[in-house]
N, C-alpha and C positions, 0 to 999 in steps of 0.2 A: 504493499500499499504506499502511495507517495505521501509525502509530508503534507501536502496540500489537501489531499483526501482525508488524511486523518484529523486534520484541524477542522475539516467541515463536519466530519462525524461526530467529533467531540464536541463541536459547539452545538449540534443537533440534539445529542443526548443531554447536554447541560440545559437547554431551553426545556426540553420534555421534563426534566427533573423539576425546574422551577414551576412550570406549569401545572404538574401534579400535586406540588407542595401547596400551591395557592387554592386548588380545588378542594384539597383534604382539609384545608384550614376553614373553608368557608361553607362547604356543604353541609346540608342538613344530617343530623345523626338522629334516626327515628327508631323507637322500640315499642313493642307491644308488650305490655306488663301483665302478668299472671295475677288475676284479680284476687286469687287467694293468698298472695304474698303482701298484700295491701291492707293495712288496718282500717277497720271502718266501725263507725259508731255513730249514735244520734244524740245530739246535745239540745239543750233549751237555748231560746233566744237570749235569755239573760247571761248564760255561760258564755255564749260567743261575744257578747258585749263586753264581758268582764274582761276577756282576752284583749280586746281592743284598747281597753283603758291601761293594761298592763304593758301595753307597747306603743304608747303614743309616740315615743321619740323616733320610730321609724314607720309610723302608720302612713299610708298612702290611699287616698280616696279620691275615685274617679267618678265623676258625674256622667249621667245619660247623654248629655251633649258634649261630653269630653273635656270638660273644664276640671280643674283642681279643687276638689270640695274638701281637702284636708282639714285645714283651720275650722270652717263652719261645722264640719262633722264633729270635731273634738270639742267645739263649744256645746253642741247639742249633747253629747255624751255627759260633759261635766255638769250641765245644767239639768240634766234629768235623771241621772243614775242615782243621786243622792236621796232624791225623793220617791225612787222606784217608779218614775213615769216611763216605763219601757214602751208603752204603746205609742208616745211621741217620737221616740227613736225609730220604732218600726215604721211608722208613717212616713218619716223623713227618707228613710232608706228605700222604702217601696216607691216613693215619688220621684226621688232625685239620684239615687245613688246606682251606678252600673257595677262597681267592683270595689272591694276593700283589701289592701295587702298590709302585712307587716313582715320585716325580716325576722325569722325564727332563729336562723342559725348562720353564722359567718365565721369560717375558720381558715387562717392563712398557714401554710406549712412551707418553711423555708428548708431546702437541702441542706444548706449550711450557711455561714454568715456571709460568704463570698458568692454564693450562688446568683447567676444572672437570672435564671428563671425560677419562679415561684408558683406553687400549685394553691388553689383556693376552692373551698367548697361552700356554696350558698344554697340556703333553703328558706322559702316565704310561705306564709299561712295567707291563702288568697281565697275570697269569698265572692260568689256571684249568686244572683236570685234564680230560682228555677220554677217552672210551672208546668203544669198539664193541660190537657183539652177542656177541662172542666174549671179552669181557673184557680185550682189548688195551687198555693204557692209556698215557698220556703226558701232555704239557703243550702248551698253546697260549699263546703269548704275543701279545697284541694290544696294540700301540702306538697309543694314541688321542689325539687332539688337538683343540684348538678355540680360538675367539677370544671374548672379553667385552669390552663397553665399560660403564664404571661410572663413578659419581659419587666422585671423590676425596674429597670431604668427608663423605659421608653412607656411602660403601660399597655403595650400593644399584645392582644391575645393570640397565642399560637394554636390553642386547642381548647374546645369545648366539648366536653364528654360525660358519660354515665347520667345522662337525664333520667329522672325517675319521679314517679308519683309515690310519696312516702306514705301518706294515708289520706283518707276521704272521710269527712263527717258531714252530717246533715243537720240543720238546725230550724228550729221553729216548724217541725212537721210532726206535731203530736197526732197520735192515731194513724200514723202511716209507718209502715216498714219498708225501708228503702234498700235498694239493691244497686250497686255500681257495676257496670259493664263496660266493655271495649275501652279498657283504661290504656292510653298510649301516652308517650313522652318523647319529646324530641328537642335537639339543641342545634344552633346555628350561631354563626359569627357574622357581625357586622361587616359591611365591606372595607370600612376604615380600620378594623381589627381592634377598635377599643370597647365594644361591647358585646357580651354574649346573651343569648336568649334561650331560655328553657321554657318549654311550653308543656303543660300537662292537660289531657282532655278526658272526660269520663261521660259516659252516657248512663242515665239513671232511670230505675224503674221503681213504681211504688204500689204498695198493696194497701188499702184502707182497712181498719179493724172492721168496719161495718159491711164490707164487700170483699172478703177474702178471696173469692173466686174471680176477681177481676185484677189485672195488672195494667197500670197507667204509665204511659211513657212520659217522662219529664225532659226529655231531650238530652242533647250533649252540651256540656258546659266546657269552656276552654278558657285556661289562664296562662299568662306569660309572665316570667319574672326575668329580671335582668341581672348580670354580674359584670363589673369592670374590674381592671387591673390596677388596683390602688389600696 
């Protein structure tokens, strides 16, 4: 092989490696999760609200029209929980809130003090309203987690992996027995490599205590959490 041919071949192989690396870092990592491995339970509306109060430092509330309702929602909590006026909180959530998130876990692991690359695990508690065809409504709480590896000097993410739905909870659905199905999780990295997204989705079915022979479809709820290299 001539020197010129060798250079051309080497350059082609180098470009292919770069291309493949770029695709690997940004393409979606999606997994189907065995529902038997996911913890599931039902909680009261009051218990769900108390969890929000305990995590107001990381609480993020999104409105139905896409605006940030975090501060108004915290004010609603503070002014109504003390006198146990949970109906006021419920009415506000039903009318204005699209989703509620808070950071449940964030763990950074350094390989060593001089390591350029760092791994981080993040886990968020995310709430969405669910309804069925008869307008029965309640809330699904999907706890989503995932890992990233990033450059500690630039903050750029090189890998997002191990997306998972940690557990599923249902709130404010008294007299219903809820079952999560088709549990899936995925991970992807933004084009600028500074943000990773972990998405969890769950389809829910419910059986009411007064009609145990019927199963109602509450649809599929999907939540997405973010992780950054900082």
